[in-house]
PDBQT receptor file of N, H, CA, C and O in Angstrom, charges set to zero:
ATOM      1  N   MET A   1     -15.194 -18.600  -6.828  1.00  0.00    +0.000 N 
ATOM      2  CA  MET A   1     -13.880 -18.823  -7.003  1.00  0.00    +0.000 C 
ATOM      3  C   MET A   1     -13.118 -19.639  -5.861  1.00  0.00    +0.000 C 
ATOM      4  O   MET A   1     -13.292 -19.350  -4.678  1.00  0.00    +0.000 OA
ATOM      5  N   GLU A   2     -12.425 -20.478  -6.186  1.00  0.00    +0.000 N 
ATOM      6  H   GLU A   2     -12.283 -20.714  -7.147  1.00  0.00    +0.000 HD
ATOM      7  CA  GLU A   2     -11.603 -21.099  -4.920  1.00  0.00    +0.000 C 
ATOM      8  C   GLU A   2     -10.646 -20.203  -4.336  1.00  0.00    +0.000 C 
ATOM      9  O   GLU A   2      -9.902 -19.549  -5.066  1.00  0.00    +0.000 OA
ATOM     10  N   GLY A   3     -10.593 -20.106  -2.972  1.00  0.00    +0.000 N 
ATOM     11  H   GLY A   3     -11.198 -20.637  -2.378  1.00  0.00    +0.000 HD
ATOM     12  CA  GLY A   3      -9.592 -19.148  -2.309  1.00  0.00    +0.000 C 
ATOM     13  C   GLY A   3     -10.087 -17.884  -2.085  1.00  0.00    +0.000 C 
ATOM     14  O   GLY A   3      -9.421 -17.105  -1.403  1.00  0.00    +0.000 OA
ATOM     15  N   ILE A   4     -11.370 -17.483  -2.646  1.00  0.00    +0.000 N 
ATOM     16  H   ILE A   4     -11.910 -18.116  -3.200  1.00  0.00    +0.000 HD
ATOM     17  CA  ILE A   4     -11.870 -16.237  -2.455  1.00  0.00    +0.000 C 
ATOM     18  C   ILE A   4     -13.361 -16.340  -1.705  1.00  0.00    +0.000 C 
ATOM     19  O   ILE A   4     -14.287 -16.987  -2.195  1.00  0.00    +0.000 OA
ATOM     20  N   ARG A   5     -13.447 -15.689  -0.585  1.00  0.00    +0.000 N 
ATOM     21  H   ARG A   5     -12.695 -15.163  -0.187  1.00  0.00    +0.000 HD
ATOM     22  CA  ARG A   5     -14.883 -15.608   0.159  1.00  0.00    +0.000 C 
ATOM     23  C   ARG A   5     -15.260 -14.185   0.221  1.00  0.00    +0.000 C 
ATOM     24  O   ARG A   5     -14.494 -13.266   0.512  1.00  0.00    +0.000 OA
ATOM     25  N   PHE A   6     -16.513 -14.084  -0.079  1.00  0.00    +0.000 N 
ATOM     26  H   PHE A   6     -17.135 -14.830  -0.316  1.00  0.00    +0.000 HD
ATOM     27  CA  PHE A   6     -17.177 -12.651   0.288  1.00  0.00    +0.000 C 
ATOM     28  C   PHE A   6     -17.784 -12.771   1.479  1.00  0.00    +0.000 C 
ATOM     29  O   PHE A   6     -18.321 -13.828   1.810  1.00  0.00    +0.000 OA
ATOM     30  N   VAL A   7     -17.764 -11.747   2.217  1.00  0.00    +0.000 N 
ATOM     31  H   VAL A   7     -17.328 -10.888   1.948  1.00  0.00    +0.000 HD
ATOM     32  CA  VAL A   7     -18.441 -11.408   3.552  1.00  0.00    +0.000 C 
ATOM     33  C   VAL A   7     -19.683 -10.555   3.198  1.00  0.00    +0.000 C 
ATOM     34  O   VAL A   7     -19.576  -9.563   2.477  1.00  0.00    +0.000 OA
ATOM     35  N   THR A   8     -20.701 -10.906   3.647  1.00  0.00    +0.000 N 
ATOM     36  H   THR A   8     -20.788 -11.712   4.232  1.00  0.00    +0.000 HD
ATOM     37  CA  THR A   8     -21.963 -10.167   3.416  1.00  0.00    +0.000 C 
ATOM     38  C   THR A   8     -22.647  -9.646   4.597  1.00  0.00    +0.000 C 
ATOM     39  O   THR A   8     -22.599 -10.289   5.646  1.00  0.00    +0.000 OA
ATOM     40  N   ASP A   9     -23.267  -8.561   4.525  1.00  0.00    +0.000 N 
ATOM     41  H   ASP A   9     -23.306  -8.039   3.673  1.00  0.00    +0.000 HD
ATOM     42  CA  ASP A   9     -24.120  -8.088   5.742  1.00  0.00    +0.000 C 
ATOM     43  C   ASP A   9     -25.486  -8.828   5.717  1.00  0.00    +0.000 C 
ATOM     44  O   ASP A   9     -25.741  -9.713   4.900  1.00  0.00    +0.000 OA
ATOM     45  N   GLU A  10     -26.321  -8.409   6.653  1.00  0.00    +0.000 N 
ATOM     46  H   GLU A  10     -26.114  -7.691   7.318  1.00  0.00    +0.000 HD
ATOM     47  CA  GLU A  10     -27.574  -9.026   6.900  1.00  0.00    +0.000 C 
ATOM     48  C   GLU A  10     -28.557  -8.953   5.750  1.00  0.00    +0.000 C 
ATOM     49  O   GLU A  10     -29.539  -9.694   5.772  1.00  0.00    +0.000 OA
ATOM     50  N   LYS A  11     -28.367  -8.140   4.779  1.00  0.00    +0.000 N 
ATOM     51  H   LYS A  11     -27.568  -7.538   4.762  1.00  0.00    +0.000 HD
ATOM     52  CA  LYS A  11     -29.133  -8.014   3.667  1.00  0.00    +0.000 C 
ATOM     53  C   LYS A  11     -28.542  -8.756   2.475  1.00  0.00    +0.000 C 
ATOM     54  O   LYS A  11     -29.174  -8.764   1.419  1.00  0.00    +0.000 OA
ATOM     55  N   GLY A  12     -27.385  -9.370   2.577  1.00  0.00    +0.000 N 
ATOM     56  H   GLY A  12     -26.872  -9.363   3.435  1.00  0.00    +0.000 HD
ATOM     57  CA  GLY A  12     -26.784 -10.092   1.541  1.00  0.00    +0.000 C 
ATOM     58  C   GLY A  12     -25.849  -9.214   0.784  1.00  0.00    +0.000 C 
ATOM     59  O   GLY A  12     -25.237  -9.764  -0.132  1.00  0.00    +0.000 OA
ATOM     60  N   LYS A  13     -25.635  -8.000   0.988  1.00  0.00    +0.000 N 
ATOM     61  H   LYS A  13     -26.131  -7.553   1.732  1.00  0.00    +0.000 HD
ATOM     62  CA  LYS A  13     -24.778  -7.185   0.280  1.00  0.00    +0.000 C 
ATOM     63  C   LYS A  13     -23.364  -7.391   0.688  1.00  0.00    +0.000 C 
ATOM     64  O   LYS A  13     -23.037  -7.309   1.872  1.00  0.00    +0.000 OA
ATOM     65  N   LYS A  14     -22.460  -7.673  -0.326  1.00  0.00    +0.000 N 
ATOM     66  H   LYS A  14     -22.726  -7.740  -1.287  1.00  0.00    +0.000 HD
ATOM     67  CA  LYS A  14     -21.036  -7.807  -0.199  1.00  0.00    +0.000 C 
ATOM     68  C   LYS A  14     -20.456  -6.684   0.430  1.00  0.00    +0.000 C 
ATOM     69  O   LYS A  14     -20.670  -5.560  -0.024  1.00  0.00    +0.000 OA
ATOM     70  N   VAL A  15     -19.635  -6.889   1.581  1.00  0.00    +0.000 N 
ATOM     71  H   VAL A  15     -19.461  -7.802   1.950  1.00  0.00    +0.000 HD
ATOM     72  CA  VAL A  15     -19.144  -5.731   2.346  1.00  0.00    +0.000 C 
ATOM     73  C   VAL A  15     -17.507  -5.973   2.522  1.00  0.00    +0.000 C 
ATOM     74  O   VAL A  15     -16.767  -5.075   2.924  1.00  0.00    +0.000 OA
ATOM     75  N   ALA A  16     -17.096  -7.145   2.211  1.00  0.00    +0.000 N 
ATOM     76  H   ALA A  16     -17.698  -7.874   1.885  1.00  0.00    +0.000 HD
ATOM     77  CA  ALA A  16     -15.702  -7.429   2.444  1.00  0.00    +0.000 C 
ATOM     78  C   ALA A  16     -15.384  -8.873   1.668  1.00  0.00    +0.000 C 
ATOM     79  O   ALA A  16     -16.213  -9.695   1.277  1.00  0.00    +0.000 OA
ATOM     80  N   VAL A  17     -14.028  -8.927   1.571  1.00  0.00    +0.000 N 
ATOM     81  H   VAL A  17     -13.354  -8.260   1.888  1.00  0.00    +0.000 HD
ATOM     82  CA  VAL A  17     -13.562 -10.259   0.803  1.00  0.00    +0.000 C 
ATOM     83  C   VAL A  17     -12.496 -10.733   1.611  1.00  0.00    +0.000 C 
ATOM     84  O   VAL A  17     -11.790  -9.952   2.249  1.00  0.00    +0.000 OA
ATOM     85  N   GLN A  18     -12.319 -12.084   1.625  1.00  0.00    +0.000 N 
ATOM     86  H   GLN A  18     -12.892 -12.718   1.107  1.00  0.00    +0.000 HD
ATOM     87  CA  GLN A  18     -11.149 -12.854   2.128  1.00  0.00    +0.000 C 
ATOM     88  C   GLN A  18     -10.375 -13.481   1.180  1.00  0.00    +0.000 C 
ATOM     89  O   GLN A  18     -10.937 -14.274   0.424  1.00  0.00    +0.000 OA
ATOM     90  N   LEU A  19      -9.195 -13.280   1.073  1.00  0.00    +0.000 N 
ATOM     91  H   LEU A  19      -8.739 -12.636   1.687  1.00  0.00    +0.000 HD
ATOM     92  CA  LEU A  19      -8.267 -13.975   0.126  1.00  0.00    +0.000 C 
ATOM     93  C   LEU A  19      -7.353 -14.962   0.695  1.00  0.00    +0.000 C 
ATOM     94  O   LEU A  19      -6.738 -14.792   1.747  1.00  0.00    +0.000 OA
ATOM     95  N   ASP A  20      -7.289 -16.004  -0.046  1.00  0.00    +0.000 N 
ATOM     96  H   ASP A  20      -7.789 -16.142  -0.902  1.00  0.00    +0.000 HD
ATOM     97  CA  ASP A  20      -6.143 -17.096   0.423  1.00  0.00    +0.000 C 
ATOM     98  C   ASP A  20      -4.915 -16.640   0.003  1.00  0.00    +0.000 C 
ATOM     99  O   ASP A  20      -4.579 -16.743  -1.176  1.00  0.00    +0.000 OA
ATOM    100  N   LEU A  21      -4.100 -16.070   0.974  1.00  0.00    +0.000 N 
ATOM    101  H   LEU A  21      -4.373 -15.987   1.932  1.00  0.00    +0.000 HD
ATOM    102  CA  LEU A  21      -2.826 -15.362   0.744  1.00  0.00    +0.000 C 
ATOM    103  C   LEU A  21      -1.862 -16.506   0.068  1.00  0.00    +0.000 C 
ATOM    104  O   LEU A  21      -1.144 -16.182  -0.878  1.00  0.00    +0.000 OA
ATOM    105  N   GLU A  22      -1.858 -17.784   0.545  1.00  0.00    +0.000 N 
ATOM    106  H   GLU A  22      -2.441 -18.047   1.313  1.00  0.00    +0.000 HD
ATOM    107  CA  GLU A  22      -1.140 -18.797  -0.132  1.00  0.00    +0.000 C 
ATOM    108  C   GLU A  22      -1.237 -18.714  -1.703  1.00  0.00    +0.000 C 
ATOM    109  O   GLU A  22      -0.302 -18.763  -2.503  1.00  0.00    +0.000 OA
ATOM    110  N   ARG A  23      -2.555 -18.581  -1.956  1.00  0.00    +0.000 N 
ATOM    111  H   ARG A  23      -3.315 -18.542  -1.307  1.00  0.00    +0.000 HD
ATOM    112  CA  ARG A  23      -2.778 -18.553  -3.448  1.00  0.00    +0.000 C 
ATOM    113  C   ARG A  23      -2.859 -17.200  -4.242  1.00  0.00    +0.000 C 
ATOM    114  O   ARG A  23      -2.519 -17.103  -5.421  1.00  0.00    +0.000 OA
ATOM    115  N   TYR A  24      -3.342 -16.167  -3.481  1.00  0.00    +0.000 N 
ATOM    116  H   TYR A  24      -3.618 -16.246  -2.523  1.00  0.00    +0.000 HD
ATOM    117  CA  TYR A  24      -3.248 -14.936  -4.027  1.00  0.00    +0.000 C 
ATOM    118  C   TYR A  24      -2.523 -13.754  -3.413  1.00  0.00    +0.000 C 
ATOM    119  O   TYR A  24      -2.892 -12.583  -3.498  1.00  0.00    +0.000 OA
ATOM    120  N   GLY A  25      -1.479 -14.189  -2.803  1.00  0.00    +0.000 N 
ATOM    121  H   GLY A  25      -1.179 -15.140  -2.734  1.00  0.00    +0.000 HD
ATOM    122  CA  GLY A  25      -0.562 -13.231  -1.974  1.00  0.00    +0.000 C 
ATOM    123  C   GLY A  25       0.046 -12.240  -2.751  1.00  0.00    +0.000 C 
ATOM    124  O   GLY A  25       0.093 -11.103  -2.283  1.00  0.00    +0.000 OA
ATOM    125  N   GLU A  26       0.609 -12.511  -4.064  1.00  0.00    +0.000 N 
ATOM    126  H   GLU A  26       0.571 -13.435  -4.445  1.00  0.00    +0.000 HD
ATOM    127  CA  GLU A  26       1.127 -11.557  -4.891  1.00  0.00    +0.000 C 
ATOM    128  C   GLU A  26       0.009 -10.686  -5.438  1.00  0.00    +0.000 C 
ATOM    129  O   GLU A  26       0.275  -9.495  -5.599  1.00  0.00    +0.000 OA
ATOM    130  N   LEU A  27      -1.064 -11.072  -5.709  1.00  0.00    +0.000 N 
ATOM    131  H   LEU A  27      -1.280 -12.039  -5.578  1.00  0.00    +0.000 HD
ATOM    132  CA  LEU A  27      -2.264 -10.289  -6.248  1.00  0.00    +0.000 C 
ATOM    133  C   LEU A  27      -2.552  -9.282  -5.233  1.00  0.00    +0.000 C 
ATOM    134  O   LEU A  27      -2.683  -8.106  -5.574  1.00  0.00    +0.000 OA
ATOM    135  N   TRP A  28      -2.673  -9.678  -3.895  1.00  0.00    +0.000 N 
ATOM    136  H   TRP A  28      -2.567 -10.633  -3.619  1.00  0.00    +0.000 HD
ATOM    137  CA  TRP A  28      -2.996  -8.810  -2.825  1.00  0.00    +0.000 C 
ATOM    138  C   TRP A  28      -2.018  -7.726  -2.724  1.00  0.00    +0.000 C 
ATOM    139  O   TRP A  28      -2.379  -6.549  -2.716  1.00  0.00    +0.000 OA
ATOM    140  N   GLU A  29      -0.623  -8.132  -2.636  1.00  0.00    +0.000 N 
ATOM    141  H   GLU A  29      -0.329  -9.088  -2.642  1.00  0.00    +0.000 HD
ATOM    142  CA  GLU A  29       0.318  -6.983  -2.584  1.00  0.00    +0.000 C 
ATOM    143  C   GLU A  29       0.178  -6.006  -3.700  1.00  0.00    +0.000 C 
ATOM    144  O   GLU A  29       0.283  -4.810  -3.428  1.00  0.00    +0.000 OA
ATOM    145  N   ASP A  30      -0.058  -6.399  -4.981  1.00  0.00    +0.000 N 
ATOM    146  H   ASP A  30      -0.144  -7.371  -5.201  1.00  0.00    +0.000 HD
ATOM    147  CA  ASP A  30      -0.239  -5.557  -6.027  1.00  0.00    +0.000 C 
ATOM    148  C   ASP A  30      -1.450  -4.495  -5.758  1.00  0.00    +0.000 C 
ATOM    149  O   ASP A  30      -1.343  -3.286  -5.964  1.00  0.00    +0.000 OA
ATOM    150  N   LEU A  31      -2.635  -5.156  -5.257  1.00  0.00    +0.000 N 
ATOM    151  H   LEU A  31      -2.721  -6.138  -5.090  1.00  0.00    +0.000 HD
ATOM    152  CA  LEU A  31      -3.721  -4.456  -5.087  1.00  0.00    +0.000 C 
ATOM    153  C   LEU A  31      -3.482  -3.513  -3.871  1.00  0.00    +0.000 C 
ATOM    154  O   LEU A  31      -3.924  -2.367  -3.952  1.00  0.00    +0.000 OA
ATOM    155  N   TYR A  32      -2.899  -3.858  -2.889  1.00  0.00    +0.000 N 
ATOM    156  H   TYR A  32      -2.540  -4.789  -2.824  1.00  0.00    +0.000 HD
ATOM    157  CA  TYR A  32      -2.496  -2.907  -1.701  1.00  0.00    +0.000 C 
ATOM    158  C   TYR A  32      -1.703  -1.856  -2.093  1.00  0.00    +0.000 C 
ATOM    159  O   TYR A  32      -2.017  -0.734  -1.696  1.00  0.00    +0.000 OA
ATOM    160  N   ASP A  33      -0.622  -2.012  -2.878  1.00  0.00    +0.000 N 
ATOM    161  H   ASP A  33      -0.368  -2.923  -3.201  1.00  0.00    +0.000 HD
ATOM    162  CA  ASP A  33       0.161  -1.123  -3.452  1.00  0.00    +0.000 C 
ATOM    163  C   ASP A  33      -0.552   0.004  -4.268  1.00  0.00    +0.000 C 
ATOM    164  O   ASP A  33      -0.189   1.179  -4.216  1.00  0.00    +0.000 OA
ATOM    165  N   GLN A  34      -1.630  -0.465  -5.051  1.00  0.00    +0.000 N 
ATOM    166  H   GLN A  34      -1.924  -1.420  -5.092  1.00  0.00    +0.000 HD
ATOM    167  CA  GLN A  34      -2.328   0.309  -5.779  1.00  0.00    +0.000 C 
ATOM    168  C   GLN A  34      -3.198   1.384  -4.835  1.00  0.00    +0.000 C 
ATOM    169  O   GLN A  34      -3.263   2.601  -5.006  1.00  0.00    +0.000 OA
ATOM    170  N   ILE A  35      -3.774   0.681  -3.908  1.00  0.00    +0.000 N 
ATOM    171  H   ILE A  35      -3.721  -0.308  -3.770  1.00  0.00    +0.000 HD
ATOM    172  CA  ILE A  35      -4.753   1.532  -2.920  1.00  0.00    +0.000 C 
ATOM    173  C   ILE A  35      -3.841   2.573  -2.320  1.00  0.00    +0.000 C 
ATOM    174  O   ILE A  35      -4.173   3.757  -2.365  1.00  0.00    +0.000 OA
ATOM    175  N   LEU A  36      -2.670   2.181  -1.743  1.00  0.00    +0.000 N 
ATOM    176  H   LEU A  36      -2.400   1.219  -1.707  1.00  0.00    +0.000 HD
ATOM    177  CA  LEU A  36      -1.691   3.150  -1.129  1.00  0.00    +0.000 C 
ATOM    178  C   LEU A  36      -1.385   4.250  -2.109  1.00  0.00    +0.000 C 
ATOM    179  O   LEU A  36      -1.499   5.417  -1.734  1.00  0.00    +0.000 OA
ATOM    180  N   LEU A  37      -0.991   3.957  -3.380  1.00  0.00    +0.000 N 
ATOM    181  H   LEU A  37      -0.898   3.009  -3.685  1.00  0.00    +0.000 HD
ATOM    182  CA  LEU A  37      -0.689   5.021  -4.379  1.00  0.00    +0.000 C 
ATOM    183  C   LEU A  37      -1.948   5.897  -4.548  1.00  0.00    +0.000 C 
ATOM    184  O   LEU A  37      -1.752   7.110  -4.614  1.00  0.00    +0.000 OA
ATOM    185  N   GLU A  38      -3.130   5.470  -4.622  1.00  0.00    +0.000 N 
ATOM    186  H   GLU A  38      -3.288   4.484  -4.569  1.00  0.00    +0.000 HD
ATOM    187  CA  GLU A  38      -4.253   6.236  -4.834  1.00  0.00    +0.000 C 
ATOM    188  C   GLU A  38      -4.493   7.149  -3.590  1.00  0.00    +0.000 C 
ATOM    189  O   GLU A  38      -4.815   8.323  -3.773  1.00  0.00    +0.000 OA
ATOM    190  N   GLN A  39      -4.348   6.659  -2.365  1.00  0.00    +0.000 N 
ATOM    191  H   GLN A  39      -4.086   5.705  -2.217  1.00  0.00    +0.000 HD
ATOM    192  CA  GLN A  39      -4.452   7.449  -1.244  1.00  0.00    +0.000 C 
ATOM    193  C   GLN A  39      -3.504   8.561  -1.185  1.00  0.00    +0.000 C 
ATOM    194  O   GLN A  39      -3.865   9.644  -0.723  1.00  0.00    +0.000 OA
ATOM    195  N   ARG A  40      -2.191   8.353  -1.667  1.00  0.00    +0.000 N 
ATOM    196  H   ARG A  40      -1.898   7.474  -2.043  1.00  0.00    +0.000 HD
ATOM    197  CA  ARG A  40      -1.095   9.343  -1.511  1.00  0.00    +0.000 C 
ATOM    198  C   ARG A  40      -0.937  10.115  -2.635  1.00  0.00    +0.000 C 
ATOM    199  O   ARG A  40       0.040  10.863  -2.681  1.00  0.00    +0.000 OA
ATOM    200  N   ALA A  41      -1.805  10.070  -3.658  1.00  0.00    +0.000 N 
ATOM    201  H   ALA A  41      -2.598   9.462  -3.621  1.00  0.00    +0.000 HD
ATOM    202  CA  ALA A  41      -1.689  10.770  -4.906  1.00  0.00    +0.000 C 
ATOM    203  C   ALA A  41      -1.635  12.265  -4.919  1.00  0.00    +0.000 C 
ATOM    204  O   ALA A  41      -1.045  12.903  -5.791  1.00  0.00    +0.000 OA
ATOM    205  N   HIS A  42      -2.343  12.846  -3.808  1.00  0.00    +0.000 N 
ATOM    206  H   HIS A  42      -2.822  12.327  -3.100  1.00  0.00    +0.000 HD
ATOM    207  CA  HIS A  42      -2.338  14.207  -3.619  1.00  0.00    +0.000 C 
ATOM    208  C   HIS A  42      -1.442  14.755  -2.692  1.00  0.00    +0.000 C 
ATOM    209  O   HIS A  42      -1.378  15.977  -2.559  1.00  0.00    +0.000 OA
ATOM    210  N   GLU A  43      -0.664  13.906  -1.963  1.00  0.00    +0.000 N 
ATOM    211  H   GLU A  43      -0.716  12.914  -2.071  1.00  0.00    +0.000 HD
ATOM    212  CA  GLU A  43       0.433  14.293  -0.970  1.00  0.00    +0.000 C 
ATOM    213  C   GLU A  43       1.482  15.213  -1.661  1.00  0.00    +0.000 C 
ATOM    214  O   GLU A  43       1.897  14.989  -2.798  1.00  0.00    +0.000 OA
ATOM    215  N   LYS A  44       1.854  16.196  -0.942  1.00  0.00    +0.000 N 
ATOM    216  H   LYS A  44       1.516  16.378  -0.019  1.00  0.00    +0.000 HD
ATOM    217  CA  LYS A  44       2.963  17.015  -1.372  1.00  0.00    +0.000 C 
ATOM    218  C   LYS A  44       4.288  16.184  -1.456  1.00  0.00    +0.000 C 
ATOM    219  O   LYS A  44       4.647  15.460  -0.528  1.00  0.00    +0.000 OA
ATOM    220  N   SER A  45       4.929  16.314  -2.509  1.00  0.00    +0.000 N 
ATOM    221  H   SER A  45       4.637  16.902  -3.263  1.00  0.00    +0.000 HD
ATOM    222  CA  SER A  45       6.258  15.585  -2.644  1.00  0.00    +0.000 C 
ATOM    223  C   SER A  45       7.361  16.449  -2.505  1.00  0.00    +0.000 C 
ATOM    224  O   SER A  45       7.163  17.645  -2.723  1.00  0.00    +0.000 OA
ATOM    225  N   GLU A  46       8.598  16.030  -2.151  1.00  0.00    +0.000 N 
ATOM    226  H   GLU A  46       8.759  15.059  -1.974  1.00  0.00    +0.000 HD
ATOM    227  CA  GLU A  46       9.813  16.726  -1.996  1.00  0.00    +0.000 C 
ATOM    228  C   GLU A  46      10.851  16.223  -2.918  1.00  0.00    +0.000 C 
ATOM    229  O   GLU A  46      10.914  14.997  -3.013  1.00  0.00    +0.000 OA
ATOM    230  N   PRO A  47      11.603  16.862  -3.552  1.00  0.00    +0.000 N 
ATOM    231  CA  PRO A  47      12.708  16.353  -4.416  1.00  0.00    +0.000 C 
ATOM    232  C   PRO A  47      13.773  15.523  -3.688  1.00  0.00    +0.000 C 
ATOM    233  O   PRO A  47      14.225  15.977  -2.636  1.00  0.00    +0.000 OA
ATOM    234  N   PHE A  48      14.181  14.434  -4.119  1.00  0.00    +0.000 N 
ATOM    235  H   PHE A  48      13.814  14.065  -4.973  1.00  0.00    +0.000 HD
ATOM    236  CA  PHE A  48      15.204  13.564  -3.528  1.00  0.00    +0.000 C 
ATOM    237  C   PHE A  48      16.466  14.340  -2.949  1.00  0.00    +0.000 C 
ATOM    238  O   PHE A  48      16.985  14.021  -1.880  1.00  0.00    +0.000 OA
ATOM    239  N   GLU A  49      16.910  15.377  -3.740  1.00  0.00    +0.000 N 
ATOM    240  H   GLU A  49      16.488  15.637  -4.609  1.00  0.00    +0.000 HD
ATOM    241  CA  GLU A  49      18.081  16.219  -3.316  1.00  0.00    +0.000 C 
ATOM    242  C   GLU A  49      17.870  16.924  -1.978  1.00  0.00    +0.000 C 
ATOM    243  O   GLU A  49      18.701  16.966  -1.071  1.00  0.00    +0.000 OA
ATOM    244  N   ALA A  50      16.627  17.486  -1.971  1.00  0.00    +0.000 N 
ATOM    245  H   ALA A  50      15.952  17.452  -2.708  1.00  0.00    +0.000 HD
ATOM    246  CA  ALA A  50      16.188  18.147  -0.673  1.00  0.00    +0.000 C 
ATOM    247  C   ALA A  50      16.293  17.262   0.468  1.00  0.00    +0.000 C 
ATOM    248  O   ALA A  50      16.957  17.615   1.443  1.00  0.00    +0.000 OA
ATOM    249  N   VAL A  51      15.592  15.939   0.433  1.00  0.00    +0.000 N 
ATOM    250  H   VAL A  51      15.053  15.651  -0.359  1.00  0.00    +0.000 HD
ATOM    251  CA  VAL A  51      15.578  15.053   1.440  1.00  0.00    +0.000 C 
ATOM    252  C   VAL A  51      16.995  14.697   1.806  1.00  0.00    +0.000 C 
ATOM    253  O   VAL A  51      17.332  14.636   2.989  1.00  0.00    +0.000 OA
ATOM    254  N   GLU A  52      17.860  14.454   0.787  1.00  0.00    +0.000 N 
ATOM    255  H   GLU A  52      17.587  14.504  -0.174  1.00  0.00    +0.000 HD
ATOM    256  CA  GLU A  52      19.281  14.003   1.107  1.00  0.00    +0.000 C 
ATOM    257  C   GLU A  52      19.904  15.057   1.832  1.00  0.00    +0.000 C 
ATOM    258  O   GLU A  52      20.393  14.737   2.916  1.00  0.00    +0.000 OA
ATOM    259  N   LYS A  53      20.000  16.315   1.449  1.00  0.00    +0.000 N 
ATOM    260  H   LYS A  53      19.602  16.574   0.569  1.00  0.00    +0.000 HD
ATOM    261  CA  LYS A  53      20.480  17.327   2.175  1.00  0.00    +0.000 C 
ATOM    262  C   LYS A  53      19.949  17.425   3.720  1.00  0.00    +0.000 C 
ATOM    263  O   LYS A  53      20.722  17.652   4.651  1.00  0.00    +0.000 OA
ATOM    264  N   ARG A  54      18.745  17.257   3.862  1.00  0.00    +0.000 N 
ATOM    265  H   ARG A  54      18.117  17.073   3.105  1.00  0.00    +0.000 HD
ATOM    266  CA  ARG A  54      18.146  17.429   5.173  1.00  0.00    +0.000 C 
ATOM    267  C   ARG A  54      18.659  16.107   6.087  1.00  0.00    +0.000 C 
ATOM    268  O   ARG A  54      18.994  16.234   7.265  1.00  0.00    +0.000 OA
ATOM    269  N   LEU A  55      18.670  14.986   5.461  1.00  0.00    +0.000 N 
ATOM    270  H   LEU A  55      18.398  14.883   4.504  1.00  0.00    +0.000 HD
ATOM    271  CA  LEU A  55      19.239  13.890   6.317  1.00  0.00    +0.000 C 
ATOM    272  C   LEU A  55      20.708  13.983   6.632  1.00  0.00    +0.000 C 
ATOM    273  O   LEU A  55      21.131  13.604   7.724  1.00  0.00    +0.000 OA
ATOM    274  N   ILE A  56      21.576  14.527   5.608  1.00  0.00    +0.000 N 
ATOM    275  H   ILE A  56      21.233  14.835   4.720  1.00  0.00    +0.000 HD
ATOM    276  CA  ILE A  56      22.928  14.783   6.019  1.00  0.00    +0.000 C 
ATOM    277  C   ILE A  56      23.049  15.718   7.065  1.00  0.00    +0.000 C 
ATOM    278  O   ILE A  56      23.785  15.388   7.995  1.00  0.00    +0.000 OA
ATOM    279  N   ARG A  57      22.453  16.883   7.121  1.00  0.00    +0.000 N 
ATOM    280  H   ARG A  57      21.856  17.151   6.365  1.00  0.00    +0.000 HD
ATOM    281  CA  ARG A  57      22.350  17.884   8.098  1.00  0.00    +0.000 C 
ATOM    282  C   ARG A  57      22.000  17.273   9.423  1.00  0.00    +0.000 C 
ATOM    283  O   ARG A  57      22.599  17.610  10.444  1.00  0.00    +0.000 OA
ATOM    284  N   GLN A  58      21.078  16.415   9.423  1.00  0.00    +0.000 N 
ATOM    285  H   GLN A  58      20.591  16.141   8.593  1.00  0.00    +0.000 HD
ATOM    286  CA  GLN A  58      20.480  15.798  10.682  1.00  0.00    +0.000 C 
ATOM    287  C   GLN A  58      21.522  14.681  11.172  1.00  0.00    +0.000 C 
ATOM    288  O   GLN A  58      21.401  14.144  12.273  1.00  0.00    +0.000 OA
ATOM    289  N   GLY A  59      22.475  14.392  10.342  1.00  0.00    +0.000 N 
ATOM    290  H   GLY A  59      22.573  14.828   9.447  1.00  0.00    +0.000 HD
ATOM    291  CA  GLY A  59      23.444  13.313  10.816  1.00  0.00    +0.000 C 
ATOM    292  C   GLY A  59      22.729  11.936  10.532  1.00  0.00    +0.000 C 
ATOM    293  O   GLY A  59      23.181  10.936  11.091  1.00  0.00    +0.000 OA
ATOM    294  N   LYS A  60      21.834  11.846   9.846  1.00  0.00    +0.000 N 
ATOM    295  H   LYS A  60      21.467  12.658   9.392  1.00  0.00    +0.000 HD
ATOM    296  CA  LYS A  60      21.183  10.501   9.637  1.00  0.00    +0.000 C 
ATOM    297  C   LYS A  60      21.634   9.804   8.334  1.00  0.00    +0.000 C 
ATOM    298  O   LYS A  60      21.280   8.644   8.122  1.00  0.00    +0.000 OA
ATOM    299  N   LEU A  61      22.423  10.496   7.434  1.00  0.00    +0.000 N 
ATOM    300  H   LEU A  61      22.711  11.439   7.605  1.00  0.00    +0.000 HD
ATOM    301  CA  LEU A  61      22.813  10.170   6.229  1.00  0.00    +0.000 C 
ATOM    302  C   LEU A  61      24.419  10.669   6.051  1.00  0.00    +0.000 C 
ATOM    303  O   LEU A  61      24.858  11.753   6.434  1.00  0.00    +0.000 OA
ATOM    304  N   ARG A  62      25.114   9.696   5.431  1.00  0.00    +0.000 N 
ATOM    305  H   ARG A  62      24.757   8.815   5.120  1.00  0.00    +0.000 HD
ATOM    306  CA  ARG A  62      26.496  10.203   4.969  1.00  0.00    +0.000 C 
ATOM    307  C   ARG A  62      26.671  10.231   3.534  1.00  0.00    +0.000 C 
ATOM    308  O   ARG A  62      26.092   9.357   2.889  1.00  0.00    +0.000 OA
ATOM    309  N   ARG A  63      27.342  11.055   2.953  1.00  0.00    +0.000 N 
ATOM    310  H   ARG A  63      27.812  11.765   3.477  1.00  0.00    +0.000 HD
ATOM    311  CA  ARG A  63      27.554  10.983   1.358  1.00  0.00    +0.000 C 
ATOM    312  C   ARG A  63      28.610   9.973   1.305  1.00  0.00    +0.000 C 
ATOM    313  O   ARG A  63      29.591   9.884   2.044  1.00  0.00    +0.000 OA
ATOM    314  N   GLY A  64      28.260   9.197   0.292  1.00  0.00    +0.000 N 
ATOM    315  H   GLY A  64      27.464   9.268  -0.309  1.00  0.00    +0.000 HD
ATOM    316  CA  GLY A  64      29.131   8.002  -0.062  1.00  0.00    +0.000 C 
ATOM    317  C   GLY A  64      30.008   8.136  -1.239  1.00  0.00    +0.000 C 
ATOM    318  O   GLY A  64      30.737   7.202  -1.576  1.00  0.00    +0.000 OA
TER     319      GLY A  64
């Protein structure tokens, strides 16, 4: 495919890919977002309200 190059090891096994970001930049962003989601899937989450209260207490956020 034009704009996509595979990097291979000495045995010819594909180990990486290079994308033309001019052509596939949006696709790369979607793929990158998906990778981040999968990596963070098991992270503990915190309710928005708790974060908001903490930031207000720390003086980093004001109620509007």
